[in-house]
C-alpha positions as CSV (number, residue, x, y, z in Angstrom):
1,X,-66.1,297.9,171.8
2,X,-68.2,294.8,173.4
3,X,-71.7,295.4,172.2
4,X,-74.8,293.8,174.1
5,X,-76.4,290.8,172.8
6,X,-79.9,290.4,171.0
7,X,-81.4,289.1,173.9
8,X,-79.6,291.7,176.9
9,X,-82.1,293.5,178.8
10,X,-82.3,296.2,181.1
11,X,-83.7,295.3,184.5
12,X,-84.6,296.2,187.6
13,X,-86.9,295.1,191.3
14,X,-90.2,296.4,190.3
15,X,-92.4,297.6,187.1
16,X,-93.3,300.7,188.5
17,X,-90.5,303.3,188.8
18,X,-92.0,304.9,191.8
19,X,-91.1,301.5,193.8
20,X,-87.5,302.2,192.8
21,X,-85.9,304.8,195.0
22,X,-83.6,303.2,197.0
23,X,-80.4,300.9,197.3
24,X,-80.4,297.5,195.3
25,X,-78.0,294.5,194.8
26,X,-78.0,292.6,191.7
27,X,-76.4,289.3,192.1
28,X,-75.0,286.7,189.9
29,X,-73.4,283.6,191.4
30,X,-71.5,281.2,189.0
31,X,-69.7,278.0,189.8
32,X,-66.1,277.6,187.7
33,X,-64.1,274.7,186.8
34,X,-61.3,276.9,185.5
35,X,-60.4,280.5,185.3
36,X,-60.5,281.8,181.5
37,X,-57.8,284.0,180.2
38,X,-59.9,286.7,179.7
39,X,-63.7,287.8,180.2
40,X,-64.7,291.1,179.1
41,X,-67.8,292.0,181.2
42,X,-69.9,295.3,180.3
43,X,-72.3,297.2,182.8
44,X,-74.0,300.5,183.2
45,X,-77.0,301.1,185.8
46,X,-79.3,304.2,186.4
47,X,-78.4,306.0,188.2
48,X,-75.0,304.7,189.8
49,X,-73.4,301.1,190.8
50,X,-70.3,299.9,192.5
51,X,-69.5,296.5,191.3
52,X,-67.9,293.7,193.5
53,X,-66.2,290.4,192.5
54,X,-65.8,287.6,195.5
55,X,-66.0,291.0,197.9
56,X,-63.5,292.9,196.2
57,X,-64.4,296.3,194.4
58,X,-64.0,296.1,190.8
59,X,-65.1,299.5,189.5
60,X,-67.8,301.9,189.7
61,X,-69.6,304.3,187.4
62,X,-71.0,305.1,185.2
63,X,-69.6,308.1,183.8
64,X,-71.8,311.0,183.8
65,X,-73.8,311.6,180.8
66,X,-77.3,312.0,179.4
67,X,-80.0,309.8,178.1
68,X,-78.9,310.2,174.6
69,X,-75.5,309.0,175.6
70,X,-75.5,306.5,178.5
71,X,-72.3,305.4,179.6
72,X,-71.1,301.4,180.0
73,X,-67.9,300.7,181.4
74,X,-66.0,297.1,180.8
75,X,-63.9,295.3,182.7
76,X,-62.0,292.1,182.7
77,X,-63.3,289.5,185.3
78,X,-60.8,287.1,184.8
79,X,-57.9,288.5,187.3
80,X,-60.7,288.2,190.1
81,X,-62.5,285.0,189.1
82,X,-61.5,281.7,191.2
83,X,-62.3,278.0,190.9
84,X,-65.3,277.3,192.2
85,X,-68.1,279.4,193.7
86,X,-68.0,283.0,192.3
87,X,-70.1,285.9,193.7
88,X,-70.6,288.6,191.3
89,X,-73.0,291.6,192.8
90,X,-73.6,295.1,191.9
91,X,-75.0,297.5,194.4
92,X,-77.3,300.4,192.5
93,X,-78.9,303.2,193.9
94,X,-81.4,305.6,192.9
95,X,-81.6,309.1,195.0
96,X,-84.8,310.1,193.3
97,X,-85.6,313.8,193.3
98,X,-82.8,314.4,195.8
99,X,-80.3,313.2,193.1
100,X,-77.6,315.8,192.3
101,X,-78.4,318.4,189.6
102,X,-75.6,316.6,187.5
103,X,-77.3,313.3,187.4
104,X,-79.7,312.7,184.7
105,X,-81.8,309.3,185.1
106,X,-84.8,308.0,183.7
107,X,-85.5,305.3,186.3
108,X,-83.3,302.4,188.1
109,X,-82.1,300.0,185.9
110,X,-79.1,297.9,185.7
111,X,-77.7,295.9,182.5
112,X,-74.8,293.7,181.8
113,X,-73.4,291.8,179.2
114,X,-69.8,289.7,178.6
115,X,-67.6,288.7,175.4
116,X,-68.6,284.8,176.2
117,X,-72.2,283.4,176.4
118,X,-70.8,280.4,178.2
119,X,-70.9,281.9,181.0
120,X,-74.5,283.1,181.2
121,X,-73.3,286.9,182.6
122,X,-76.1,288.8,180.6
123,X,-79.1,290.5,182.3
124,X,-81.5,288.9,182.9
125,X,-80.5,285.3,182.7
126,X,-79.7,284.1,186.2
127,X,-79.5,287.4,188.0
128,X,-81.4,288.3,190.9
129,X,-82.1,291.3,192.7
130,X,-82.6,292.5,196.4
131,X,-83.7,295.7,197.7
132,X,-81.3,297.1,200.3
133,X,-83.5,298.1,203.2
134,X,-80.8,299.0,205.5
135,X,-79.6,302.1,203.3
136,X,-82.1,305.4,203.1
137,X,-81.9,309.0,202.2
138,X,-82.8,312.5,203.3
139,X,-81.5,315.7,203.0
140,X,-79.9,316.6,206.2
141,X,-77.5,319.8,206.8
142,X,-76.7,322.3,210.0
143,X,-77.3,325.5,208.1
144,X,-75.6,325.6,204.9
145,X,-79.4,325.7,203.5
146,X,-79.1,329.6,202.5
147,X,-76.5,328.5,199.5
148,X,-77.3,327.0,196.4
149,X,-76.2,323.3,196.9
150,X,-77.2,320.5,194.7
151,X,-75.1,317.4,195.3
152,X,-77.7,314.9,196.3
153,X,-79.2,313.9,199.7
154,X,-77.5,312.5,203.1
155,X,-77.4,308.8,203.7
156,X,-78.9,307.1,206.8
157,X,-77.4,303.7,207.1
158,X,-78.3,300.9,209.2
159,X,-75.4,299.0,210.5
160,X,-76.3,295.1,209.5
161,X,-73.6,292.1,209.1
162,X,-75.5,291.7,205.6
163,X,-73.9,295.0,204.2
164,X,-70.6,293.8,205.6
165,X,-70.9,290.7,203.2
166,X,-70.1,293.0,200.2
167,X,-66.7,293.0,201.5
168,X,-66.1,289.2,202.2
169,X,-64.6,286.8,199.9
170,X,-67.9,284.6,200.0
171,X,-70.6,287.1,200.4
172,X,-72.4,284.4,202.2
173,X,-73.9,286.9,204.3
174,X,-75.8,288.8,201.5
175,X,-78.2,285.5,201.3
176,X,-80.2,287.0,204.1
177,X,-81.7,289.6,201.6
178,X,-85.2,289.0,199.7
179,X,-83.5,288.1,196.6
180,X,-86.3,287.6,193.9
181,X,-86.2,287.4,189.9
182,X,-85.7,290.8,188.3
183,X,-88.3,292.9,186.4
184,X,-87.1,293.2,182.4
185,X,-87.5,296.9,181.6
186,X,-86.1,296.8,178.4
187,X,-83.7,295.9,175.5
188,X,-80.0,297.0,176.0
189,X,-79.2,299.4,172.9
190,X,-76.5,301.2,171.9
191,X,-76.6,304.7,170.5
192,X,-78.0,304.6,166.6
193,X,-79.6,301.3,167.1
194,X,-83.0,301.0,165.1
195,X,-85.4,300.5,168.2
196,X,-86.3,303.2,170.2
197,X,-87.9,301.3,172.9
198,X,-85.2,302.4,175.4
199,X,-84.3,305.4,177.5
200,X,-81.0,305.0,177.7
201,X,-78.6,305.3,174.5
202,X,-75.7,303.3,175.6
203,X,-72.0,304.5,174.6
204,X,-68.3,303.2,175.5
205,X,-66.9,305.2,178.7
206,X,-64.7,307.6,177.1
207,X,-63.0,308.7,180.7
208,X,-60.3,306.5,182.5
209,X,-61.6,305.3,185.8
210,X,-61.6,308.0,188.5
211,X,-58.6,307.5,191.3
212,X,-59.1,305.7,194.5
213,X,-56.3,306.4,196.5
214,X,-55.5,306.3,200.6
215,X,-55.5,309.9,202.2
216,X,-52.1,310.7,202.5
217,X,-52.1,313.6,204.8
218,X,-52.3,313.9,208.8
219,X,-55.7,313.9,210.5
220,X,-56.1,316.3,213.5
221,X,-58.4,316.5,216.3
222,X,-59.6,320.1,217.2
223,X,-60.5,321.8,220.4
224,X,-62.3,324.9,221.4
225,X,-65.3,324.9,219.0
226,X,-68.6,325.5,219.9
227,X,-70.0,323.1,222.4
228,X,-66.7,321.2,222.6
229,X,-67.3,319.1,226.0
230,X,-63.8,317.2,225.7
231,X,-60.4,318.1,227.0
232,X,-57.2,317.6,225.1
233,X,-54.5,319.0,222.9
234,X,-55.9,321.0,220.1
235,X,-54.3,319.6,216.6
236,X,-53.3,316.4,218.1
237,X,-53.5,313.2,216.2
238,X,-56.7,311.2,217.5
239,X,-56.0,308.1,219.7
240,X,-58.1,305.3,218.6
241,X,-60.3,304.2,219.7
242,X,-61.9,307.2,220.6
243,X,-64.5,307.5,222.9
244,X,-67.8,309.5,221.8
245,X,-69.6,310.2,224.9
246,X,-73.6,310.6,224.7
247,X,-74.0,313.8,223.8
248,X,-70.5,315.0,222.7
249,X,-68.9,316.8,219.3
250,X,-65.6,315.7,217.9
251,X,-64.0,318.0,215.1
252,X,-61.4,316.1,212.9
253,X,-59.4,318.5,210.7
254,X,-57.6,316.9,207.3
255,X,-55.7,319.9,207.3
256,X,-56.6,320.2,203.6
257,X,-60.0,320.2,201.4
258,X,-60.3,316.8,199.9
259,X,-62.9,314.9,198.0
260,X,-63.1,311.3,199.6
261,X,-65.0,308.4,200.7
262,X,-65.1,308.7,204.7
263,X,-64.4,305.4,206.0
264,X,-65.6,305.0,209.8
265,X,-65.4,302.1,212.0
266,X,-67.7,302.5,215.1
267,X,-69.3,300.3,217.5
268,X,-72.0,301.1,220.4
269,X,-73.5,298.8,223.1
270,X,-76.3,301.0,223.4
271,X,-77.2,301.6,219.7
272,X,-75.7,305.2,219.0
273,X,-77.1,307.2,216.3
274,X,-74.0,308.9,214.8
275,X,-74.0,312.0,213.2
276,X,-71.2,313.1,210.5
277,X,-70.9,317.0,209.2
278,X,-68.8,317.5,206.5
279,X,-67.5,321.4,206.3
280,X,-65.0,323.1,203.8
281,X,-64.3,325.2,206.7
282,X,-66.0,326.1,210.6
283,X,-68.1,329.2,211.3
284,X,-68.5,331.9,213.7
285,X,-71.8,332.6,215.3
286,X,-71.9,335.7,213.3
287,X,-71.8,333.6,210.2
288,X,-68.0,334.3,209.1
289,X,-65.4,331.9,208.1
290,X,-62.5,333.5,208.9
291,X,-59.4,332.1,209.0
292,X,-59.9,328.6,207.9
293,X,-57.2,327.4,210.3
294,X,-58.7,328.8,213.4
295,X,-61.9,326.7,215.1
296,X,-62.4,328.2,218.4
297,X,-65.9,329.3,219.0
298,X,-66.8,328.0,215.6
299,X,-69.5,325.7,214.7
300,X,-70.3,323.1,212.0
301,X,-73.0,324.3,209.1
302,X,-72.3,321.1,206.5
303,X,-74.2,318.6,204.8
304,X,-74.4,315.1,206.8
305,X,-74.8,311.8,206.7
306,X,-75.9,309.5,209.9
307,X,-74.8,305.9,210.8
308,X,-77.2,303.6,213.3
309,X,-74.7,301.4,215.1
310,X,-74.8,298.3,217.0
311,X,-72.3,296.6,219.6
312,X,-70.7,294.9,216.7
313,X,-67.9,297.1,214.8
314,X,-69.0,298.0,211.5
315,X,-67.2,300.2,208.9
316,X,-69.7,303.0,207.1
317,X,-68.5,304.5,203.9
318,X,-71.1,306.3,201.7
319,X,-72.3,305.5,198.3
320,X,-71.4,309.2,196.9
321,X,-68.1,310.9,198.2
322,X,-67.7,314.1,200.0
323,X,-66.0,317.4,200.1
324,X,-64.4,318.5,203.5
325,X,-61.7,319.4,205.2
326,X,-63.4,319.3,208.9
327,X,-65.6,316.3,210.3
328,X,-67.8,316.4,212.9
329,X,-69.1,313.6,214.8
330,X,-72.0,313.6,217.3
331,X,-73.5,310.8,219.1
332,X,-76.8,310.3,220.5
333,X,-75.1,307.4,222.9
334,X,-72.0,306.2,224.0
335,X,-70.1,305.1,221.4
336,X,-66.7,303.9,219.9
337,X,-64.9,305.2,216.9
338,X,-62.4,302.5,216.4
339,X,-60.6,303.7,213.0
340,X,-61.2,306.5,210.4
341,X,-59.8,307.1,207.1
342,X,-60.5,308.8,203.5
343,X,-60.2,307.1,200.1
344,X,-59.5,309.7,197.6
345,X,-61.2,310.3,194.6
346,X,-61.5,312.1,191.5
347,X,-60.2,312.7,188.0
348,X,-56.6,311.1,187.4
349,X,-55.3,314.5,186.2
350,X,-51.6,314.3,184.9
351,X,-49.6,316.9,186.5
352,X,-46.6,316.4,183.7
353,X,-45.7,320.3,183.9
354,X,-44.1,322.4,186.5
355,X,-42.8,326.4,186.9
356,X,-40.7,327.0,189.8
357,X,-39.0,330.1,190.6
358,X,-36.9,331.9,193.7
359,X,-39.8,333.6,195.4
360,X,-41.8,331.2,197.7
361,X,-44.8,332.4,196.9
362,X,-44.8,330.7,193.6
363,X,-44.7,327.2,195.2
364,X,-47.3,327.9,197.3
365,X,-49.7,329.4,194.8
366,X,-48.7,326.7,192.5
367,X,-49.4,323.8,194.9
368,X,-52.9,325.6,195.9
369,X,-53.7,325.9,192.2
370,X,-53.1,322.5,191.3
371,X,-55.0,321.3,194.2
372,X,-57.7,323.4,193.5
373,X,-57.7,321.8,189.8
374,X,-57.2,318.4,191.1
375,X,-60.3,318.8,193.3
376,X,-62.7,320.2,190.8
377,X,-62.5,317.7,188.2
378,X,-64.4,314.0,188.2
379,X,-66.6,312.7,185.5
380,X,-67.0,315.9,184.3
381,X,-65.3,319.4,185.6
382,X,-66.9,320.9,188.4
383,X,-67.4,324.6,189.5
384,X,-67.0,323.6,193.1
385,X,-66.9,320.0,194.7
386,X,-68.6,321.1,197.6
387,X,-72.0,322.8,196.3
388,X,-72.9,321.9,192.8
389,X,-70.5,319.5,191.0
390,X,-71.7,320.9,187.7
391,X,-69.8,321.6,184.5
392,X,-70.4,325.2,183.8
393,X,-69.0,326.6,180.2
394,X,-67.7,329.5,181.8
395,X,-65.7,327.9,184.5
396,X,-64.7,325.0,182.3
397,X,-63.0,327.1,179.4
398,X,-60.7,328.3,182.4
399,X,-60.1,324.6,184.1
400,X,-59.8,323.3,180.3
401,X,-56.7,325.7,179.4
402,X,-55.2,324.6,182.7
403,X,-55.4,321.0,181.6
404,X,-53.8,321.5,178.1
405,X,-51.0,323.1,180.2
406,X,-50.6,320.7,183.1
407,X,-50.4,317.5,180.9
408,X,-50.7,315.6,178.0
409,X,-53.9,313.8,178.7
410,X,-57.2,315.4,176.7
411,X,-59.8,313.1,177.4
412,X,-61.6,315.7,180.1
413,X,-61.4,318.6,177.9
414,X,-62.5,316.6,174.9
415,X,-65.6,315.5,177.1
416,X,-66.1,318.8,178.2
417,X,-66.6,320.1,175.0
418,X,-68.7,317.3,173.5
419,X,-71.2,317.2,176.6
420,X,-71.7,321.0,176.6
421,X,-72.4,320.7,173.0
422,X,-75.1,318.1,173.7
423,X,-76.8,320.8,175.5
424,X,-77.7,322.8,172.3
425,X,-81.1,323.4,172.3
426,X,-83.7,324.4,169.7
427,X,-83.1,328.3,170.2
428,X,-79.4,328.0,169.2
429,X,-77.8,328.7,172.5
430,X,-76.1,325.9,174.7
431,X,-77.4,325.4,178.0
432,X,-75.1,326.9,180.9
433,X,-74.4,323.9,182.0
434,X,-74.3,320.2,181.5
435,X,-74.8,317.7,182.2
436,X,-78.1,318.8,184.3
437,X,-81.3,317.7,185.3
438,X,-82.6,321.3,184.8
439,X,-82.1,323.5,182.0
440,X,-80.2,326.7,182.9
441,X,-79.3,329.2,180.3
442,X,-76.6,332.3,180.6
443,X,-76.0,332.9,177.1
444,X,-72.9,334.6,177.4
445,X,-71.6,330.9,178.3
446,X,-72.9,329.4,174.8
447,X,-69.9,332.0,173.6
448,X,-67.6,331.0,176.1
449,X,-68.4,327.2,174.6
450,X,-67.7,328.7,171.2
451,X,-64.0,329.6,172.5
452,X,-63.7,326.5,174.0
453,X,-63.7,324.8,170.7
454,X,-61.3,327.3,169.4
455,X,-59.1,326.1,172.5
456,X,-59.3,322.6,171.4
457,X,-58.7,323.5,168.1
458,X,-55.2,325.4,169.0
459,X,-53.9,322.8,171.9
460,X,-55.5,319.2,171.1
461,X,-55.2,317.1,168.2
462,X,-56.7,318.1,165.0
463,X,-59.2,315.4,165.0
464,X,-60.5,316.0,168.7
465,X,-63.0,318.4,167.3
466,X,-66.6,316.6,167.6
467,X,-68.6,315.9,164.7
468,X,-71.7,317.8,165.4
469,X,-69.4,321.1,165.3
470,X,-69.7,323.1,162.3
471,X,-69.4,326.7,161.4
472,X,-73.2,326.5,161.1
473,X,-73.5,325.6,164.4
474,X,-71.4,328.2,165.9
475,X,-72.9,330.8,163.8
476,X,-76.3,329.8,165.0
477,X,-74.9,330.7,168.7
478,X,-73.7,334.0,167.6
479,X,-77.2,334.8,165.6
480,X,-79.2,334.0,169.0
481,X,-77.2,335.7,171.0
482,X,-77.5,339.1,168.6
483,X,-81.2,338.7,168.7
484,X,-81.4,338.1,172.3
485,X,-79.7,341.7,172.4
486,X,-82.9,343.1,171.2
487,X,-85.4,341.1,173.4
488,X,-86.8,341.8,177.0
489,X,-85.9,338.5,178.3
490,X,-82.5,337.6,178.0
491,X,-82.5,334.4,180.4
492,X,-79.3,335.3,182.7
493,X,-76.7,337.4,181.3
494,X,-74.1,336.6,184.0
495,X,-70.8,338.3,184.0
496,X,-68.8,337.9,187.0
497,X,-69.4,338.0,190.6
498,X,-69.0,341.8,191.2
499,X,-70.3,343.5,194.2
500,X,-73.2,345.9,193.2
501,X,-73.9,343.9,190.2
502,X,-77.1,341.7,191.1
503,X,-76.7,338.0,190.5
504,X,-73.8,338.7,188.5
505,X,-75.5,340.9,185.6
506,X,-73.3,343.8,184.3
507,X,-75.3,347.2,183.5
508,X,-77.3,346.6,180.5
509,X,-77.4,343.1,180.6
510,X,-76.5,341.3,177.3
511,X,-76.4,344.7,175.7
512,X,-73.6,345.5,178.2
513,X,-70.2,346.3,176.1
514,X,-68.6,343.4,178.3
515,X,-71.0,341.1,176.5
516,X,-70.9,342.7,173.2
517,X,-66.8,342.5,173.4
518,X,-67.4,338.5,174.5
519,X,-69.5,338.3,171.2
520,X,-66.6,340.0,169.3
521,X,-64.0,337.3,170.2
522,X,-66.7,334.5,169.8
523,X,-67.0,335.9,166.6
524,X,-63.6,336.0,165.4
525,X,-63.1,332.6,167.1
526,X,-65.8,331.2,165.1
527,X,-64.5,332.9,161.6
528,X,-61.2,331.2,162.3
529,X,-62.6,327.6,162.9
530,X,-64.8,328.3,159.8
531,X,-61.5,329.1,157.8
532,X,-59.7,325.6,159.2
533,X,-62.9,323.5,158.6
534,X,-63.4,324.8,154.9
535,X,-59.6,324.4,153.7
536,X,-58.2,321.2,152.4
537,X,-55.6,318.9,154.3
538,X,-52.9,320.2,152.2
539,X,-53.4,323.7,152.6
540,X,-53.8,323.4,156.7
541,X,-50.0,321.9,156.1
542,X,-49.1,324.9,153.9
543,X,-47.2,328.3,155.3
544,X,-49.8,330.5,153.9
545,X,-52.5,328.9,156.0
546,X,-50.4,329.2,159.2
547,X,-50.0,333.0,158.4
548,X,-53.9,333.5,158.0
549,X,-54.2,331.7,161.2
550,X,-52.2,334.1,163.3
551,X,-52.9,337.6,161.3
552,X,-56.7,337.7,160.1
553,X,-58.0,340.2,157.3
554,X,-61.0,341.3,159.5
555,X,-60.1,344.5,161.0
556,X,-61.2,346.0,164.7
557,X,-63.7,348.9,164.6
558,X,-62.6,352.4,163.8
559,X,-63.1,353.8,166.7
560,X,-61.1,351.6,169.3
561,X,-57.9,353.0,169.2
562,X,-55.4,353.7,172.4
563,X,-58.1,355.1,174.5
564,X,-59.3,351.7,175.4
565,X,-62.9,350.3,176.0
566,X,-64.1,353.1,178.1
567,X,-64.5,355.0,175.2
568,X,-64.6,352.3,172.4
569,X,-68.2,351.8,172.0
570,X,-70.8,354.3,170.2
571,X,-73.1,351.2,169.2
572,X,-76.6,352.2,169.6
573,X,-78.1,350.5,172.7
574,X,-74.8,349.1,174.5
575,X,-74.4,350.0,178.0
576,X,-70.8,351.5,178.3
577,X,-70.8,351.6,182.0
578,X,-67.3,351.7,183.2
579,X,-65.8,348.0,184.0
580,X,-62.6,346.4,184.4
581,X,-64.2,343.4,182.3
582,X,-64.6,345.1,178.9
583,X,-61.0,346.3,178.9
584,X,-59.8,343.1,179.3
585,X,-62.1,341.6,176.9
586,X,-61.0,344.6,174.3
587,X,-57.7,344.1,174.5
588,X,-57.8,339.9,174.4
589,X,-60.0,340.8,171.1
590,X,-56.7,343.0,169.7
591,X,-54.3,340.3,170.7
592,X,-55.7,337.8,168.3
593,X,-54.9,340.3,165.7
594,X,-51.2,340.2,166.4
595,X,-51.4,343.8,166.8
596,X,-50.1,345.7,169.5
597,X,-52.8,347.1,172.0
598,X,-53.0,349.9,174.3
599,X,-51.5,349.7,177.7
600,X,-54.0,349.0,180.6
601,X,-55.6,352.0,181.4
602,X,-55.2,351.6,185.4
603,X,-55.7,355.5,185.9
604,X,-58.5,356.0,183.7
605,X,-60.3,352.9,185.0
606,X,-59.9,354.2,188.7
607,X,-61.0,357.8,187.6
608,X,-64.0,356.5,186.1
609,X,-64.8,354.2,189.2
610,X,-65.2,351.0,187.0
611,X,-66.5,347.7,188.1
612,X,-63.3,345.8,189.3
613,X,-62.7,342.0,188.1
614,X,-63.1,339.3,190.9
615,X,-61.2,336.3,190.8
616,X,-63.0,334.4,188.0
617,X,-62.6,337.4,185.4
618,X,-59.2,338.4,186.8
619,X,-58.0,335.9,184.1
620,X,-58.9,337.7,181.5
621,X,-58.1,341.4,183.1
622,X,-54.5,339.8,183.6
623,X,-54.3,338.7,180.2
624,X,-55.0,342.5,179.0
625,X,-52.7,344.3,181.9
626,X,-49.5,342.1,180.3
627,X,-50.3,342.1,176.7
628,X,-47.6,344.2,176.0
629,X,-44.1,343.5,176.6
630,X,-43.0,346.8,177.6
631,X,-46.1,346.5,180.4
632,X,-44.9,348.1,183.9
633,X,-46.8,345.3,185.8
634,X,-45.4,342.4,188.1
635,X,-47.5,339.7,187.4
636,X,-46.7,338.3,191.0
637,X,-48.1,341.6,193.1
638,X,-51.4,341.1,191.0
639,X,-51.7,337.8,193.0
640,X,-52.1,339.4,196.5
641,X,-55.6,338.3,196.7
642,X,-54.4,334.7,196.2
643,X,-51.7,335.2,198.8
644,X,-54.7,336.5,201.4
645,X,-56.4,333.3,200.9
646,X,-53.3,331.5,201.5
647,X,-53.0,333.5,204.5
648,X,-56.3,332.8,205.5
649,X,-55.9,328.9,205.7
650,X,-57.6,328.4,202.6
651,X,-56.0,325.2,201.2
652,X,-57.8,325.6,197.9
653,X,-58.6,329.1,196.0
654,X,-62.5,330.2,196.8
655,X,-65.1,331.3,194.4
656,X,-64.9,334.8,195.6
657,X,-63.1,337.3,197.8
658,X,-64.8,337.1,201.2
659,X,-67.5,336.7,201.9
660,X,-67.4,333.3,199.8
661,X,-69.8,330.7,199.4
662,X,-67.2,328.2,197.8
663,X,-63.9,327.2,199.2
664,X,-63.0,325.4,196.0
665,X,-63.6,327.0,192.6
666,X,-61.7,326.1,189.7
667,X,-61.9,329.2,188.1
668,X,-59.7,330.7,190.7
669,X,-57.2,328.2,190.0
670,X,-55.9,330.4,186.6
671,X,-52.3,332.0,188.2
672,X,-51.2,328.3,187.2
673,X,-52.2,329.5,183.7
674,X,-50.6,333.0,184.5
675,X,-47.3,331.2,185.5
676,X,-47.1,329.6,182.1
677,X,-48.9,332.2,179.5
678,X,-47.9,335.3,181.1
679,X,-44.5,334.9,182.9
680,X,-43.1,332.3,180.9
681,X,-45.3,333.7,178.1
682,X,-46.1,330.7,176.1
683,X,-49.1,330.4,174.2
684,X,-50.1,328.2,171.0
685,X,-50.4,330.2,168.0
686,X,-51.4,327.3,165.3
687,X,-53.7,324.5,165.4
688,X,-52.7,321.2,167.2
689,X,-50.1,323.7,169.0
690,X,-47.7,323.0,165.9
691,X,-46.6,326.7,166.4
692,X,-46.2,328.4,169.8
693,X,-45.7,332.1,170.5
694,X,-43.2,333.2,173.7
695,X,-43.4,336.3,175.3
696,X,-41.8,336.0,178.6
697,X,-42.5,338.7,181.5
698,X,-40.4,337.9,184.3
699,X,-41.2,341.2,186.3
700,X,-39.8,341.1,189.8
701,X,-38.4,337.6,189.4
702,X,-34.9,337.2,188.8
703,X,-35.1,333.4,188.1
704,X,-37.9,331.3,186.5
705,X,-38.1,327.9,184.9
706,X,-41.1,326.5,183.3
707,X,-41.4,323.1,181.8
708,X,-44.5,322.6,179.9
709,X,-45.6,319.0,178.9
710,X,-46.3,320.0,175.1
711,X,-47.8,317.1,173.1
712,X,-44.8,316.9,170.7
713,X,-42.0,316.9,173.7
714,X,-41.0,319.1,176.8
715,X,-41.1,322.9,176.1
716,X,-38.7,324.8,178.5
717,X,-38.2,328.5,179.2
718,X,-36.1,329.7,181.8
719,X,-34.9,332.9,183.0
720,X,-31.8,333.6,184.9
721,X,-29.0,336.5,185.7
722,X,-31.3,338.2,182.6
723,X,-30.9,335.8,180.4
724,X,-33.5,333.6,178.7
725,X,-33.2,330.1,177.5
726,X,-35.8,328.4,175.0
727,X,-36.1,324.6,174.2
728,X,-39.1,323.9,172.1
729,X,-40.1,320.7,170.0
730,X,-42.0,323.3,167.7
731,X,-41.1,326.5,165.9
732,X,-42.0,329.8,167.6
733,X,-42.4,333.3,167.4
734,X,-40.3,335.0,170.1
735,X,-40.7,338.5,171.3
736,X,-38.0,339.3,174.0
737,X,-36.4,342.6,174.8
738,X,-37.3,344.1,171.0
739,X,-37.0,341.0,169.2
740,X,-39.6,339.7,167.0
741,X,-38.2,336.9,165.9
742,X,-39.3,333.4,164.2
743,X,-37.1,330.5,165.5
744,X,-37.1,327.0,164.7
745,X,-37.5,323.8,166.9
746,X,-34.4,323.1,169.3
747,X,-32.5,324.9,172.4
748,X,-31.3,328.5,172.3
749,X,-29.9,330.9,174.4
750,X,-31.0,334.5,174.0
């Protein structure tokens, strides 16, 4: 790790933080007689930076964290240096009070240091700073204000040759800015340093760089939308240069929802103001999205940027990426669109696993599900990329499980467990989402974080658990939850977006049977983690530990027989209003004890008019429905709501059934998990995934093949012509057509 020098300082433009809202450039020019073989350079900023060397983008960041864990990046500058004059420029911005909710901040600041002091790259040194007045911010949208949206402001950019200089090798046009010596703020200190004189406790980046790749799809121009004054073929590729008459609107369709930096090259002899609106879908006059592929009579309602043009061609790209399928351009004066492209960004998810079957719906659901997972992953997991970009524990538990099955990379899952753990409060609960500038508490999400820790133990390396996690930590969460059940103020007891549940809260709040059963599951998970933490390494490797892991001695309550959750709770103060959620959780809990759970009581739930699970909680409902090998259900048939979404033109899975706010919500990508966990029937039943359980449920499928990127090799489960083939790198317990057997690693046919 490259550590800052004692003289390294955080720097800024001015001594007063209120003067530091906006965009700033920090520059260091250096002359080199020869190029070093290597030159490590560390950098960070508050709030964000983009780093350019001789006009080339080197990187951007920092990774999102909090003030107690402020990340810095390290780059090797040598490949980008040249003999003679070099220009190193960091573009730093602070969105101020309009910053995304996920963006924590102290004040505008920039810091840098290098591995070789002879180059003088440490701040302040010979660095200089200038305000970039061509850039400003404003909250701009055309009608999405009725929904909760908190991803930052719109950007207003005034075309200026000096901005273009960022991308030129010489960067000589930047000389026109008012450069000045920077103001020193405080020392650059690593987390744990003996000082306390800095708001930023620096830690090295824990994630790989976010990807940047050109959008490879086809951009189409759409016609027939509300206010369309131009003629043309709907769906044709736009002809460039594209004339934008005064007062005109142009709608461009990218064919799928993307998270990307749009790049528009525009000019206008009359200095047009070009407004850009970003939408997941266009809206009908009555506020309905309808089929996402249809635009006739619809209009844009998204958030916006504005670009002030000149007669010289200029390329606009926002500082922060946008989420969109449809991009609407409006110009108040005649202008020309010379070029348009998009550069996709996000976490570089490794999709190393695969599930195929003869039913074409499987591939369609797979493609949309994977895209949903990709769009909801960045420097943290997101609930949704368009509206919030916040990492919620309830959503993230499903996202992390998706990551365990889709590839071998574990960095983002580890980051999620750790960052949500950072939010632990004095009352013992975690915040519902983190990083976040404002504290929000959903007590059940603290329980889901406990389960995330359990998932990490099952599916990740045994050393991955954060150091601050202990049984005492988990026990405190459980104890606080139980105490809240006896109090009138229970924060936000969210359960699921069920029609009739105000704000998603089940009847009884924390005293609902749904949340009581969530507490029971989290308690069992905590007890098993305790058992793992308390035994020694030798015992962990022994047979008895693995048996104890799969089969605990703690018994389920005596009144939870085959009648199910509808009759399970007689506990005083627990609301037993019928809900599929409670039934699903009870069966999921029984599965943890390796028993045979009761069948899914579909008829009893229907007769009781039980609340139905939305997209989110259907994951747990599906696990419960298919808990028994002899279940009468077909998993593919249960995915009808996902088929409806695809038939409605969605290219990612939505937050809820219609009407939905978000068209891309990661918790709805769980059919990918269903293919692996239910159809192929593969789960982990030992820490580190050193032992698997395989209980396939092919249903109506005549053929399927699951290929899972297991940490120890490829784990394959295939089914064809009634025969099952398993090739596993670890021992497994097989349950298949009456068999219940322990199997060694290797390939076998049954």
